[in-house]
N, C-alpha and C positions, 0 to 999 in steps of 0.2 A: 318437146320434140319434133323437128320436122316432117315435111312430107315426103320424105322421102323412105323415111322412117330409121334415119342412125338419130344418131347424139350427136352432141358436140365434140369436139373432144380440144380443150385446151388447153396449151404444153405452153408451158413457162421455162424461157431459154435464159438458163444466168450462161454468163459473157463469164467465159473463163480469167483468170488473171493472173495474166505472167508474171513467172519466177521473177523476172528483171525489174519488176514494173515495180515490186515488196521491196527490192531490194536499192531500188531509187527510192522508193521511199524513207525505210529506213534509214538511208543515210543521208538524203534532207533533212529530218530530226533530227539527227546528231549533229548535224551542220548549225544547226538552229538550239541545240542543246550547249554547244560547246561555243560558235560562237567562231571561228577558223576563221569569217570572211569571207568573200566570195570563190566560189569551185564549186566547178560543174561536179556534180551526186551524178551523169548519166557517166561519165568516166569512171569517176572513184563505185561506182558498181560493176559498170564492166571488170574494171579492176579487184574487185571483188569476185564475182564471180569468178573471175580468169583464178584468183588462189583457189577454192575452192574446187577446182575443175582439177587442180592439182594432184590433191587425197586423193589418200586411198579411195576405194569405194564405200565399207565400211564405216568411215566417219562423213562422209560426202553426204550420201542418202539419209541419215539423222540427220544430220542438219538441215537439206533441202523439207525435209518433213515436219523439222520443227522453226525451221523458215513460214509457212503452209499456216500451221498450230498460231503460228504467234501472232498473224494475220485474221484469218479468221476470231482469234479469242479476242478482237475488239465489238467485234459481235457482240456478247457479254459488259463489255464494262462502254457500251454507249451507241449497241444499235448495228455499229457500218465497221467492215473490216478495217484493216489499218490503212490501207495504203488512199481510204478514199477517205479516211478523218479529217476535218479541219487541222489547222495545224498547229493549236495548243490541246488537244485531243490527244490526236500522238505522240507528241511531250508525256501528257498526265501520263499516254500506256508506256511509253518508252522508260518513265522512272516508276511504275508500278514494277516491272519486269529486272529494273536493275536494281530495287530491294525488295524484291520477292523472297519469302521465306524458302524457297527453293532453289536449290542452288542449279540444275537442270536452266533454270529461268535469269539465274542471275551471273552464269555461262553462258549464255547463248547473249548478254546482249553487249558482255564484256566482250565477245572475241569481235560482234561487231565494231563495238566501239573502240577498239586495241584496232583492228583492217582499217575502219575509214580514219583514225585519224591518223595511225602511220601514211597514207596514198596521200591524205588533204596535206601535210607537210611537207613530201614529194613534191609535188605540185607546185605547191605556195612556192620553193626555193631555186624550182625548177625554170 
């Protein structure tokens, strides 16, 4: 206790991770997984987010929640969120979700994989 009679209060600040950073990390992981060559993952992430913006609300919100859950699920399999993991650990998490027994996890990865490949191949052709 301090002389003034007040207990010290410690505040732990958690830096919020932007949704965009999570999508960029997913795109970078998919780029390594599919070996599509050099592509701008920031540009691809912006395109993916743009496509998500065109979805109806009843699909967009659950996808955003699922994306954040995917990021946070890394805490249970490596102690770090997906966007903070190293390249090898990101690939392992992507593979786990891709081959999960839960259809929602498989569909989540399939969604991002499909959009990523479509946009990456379009960018390479342009």
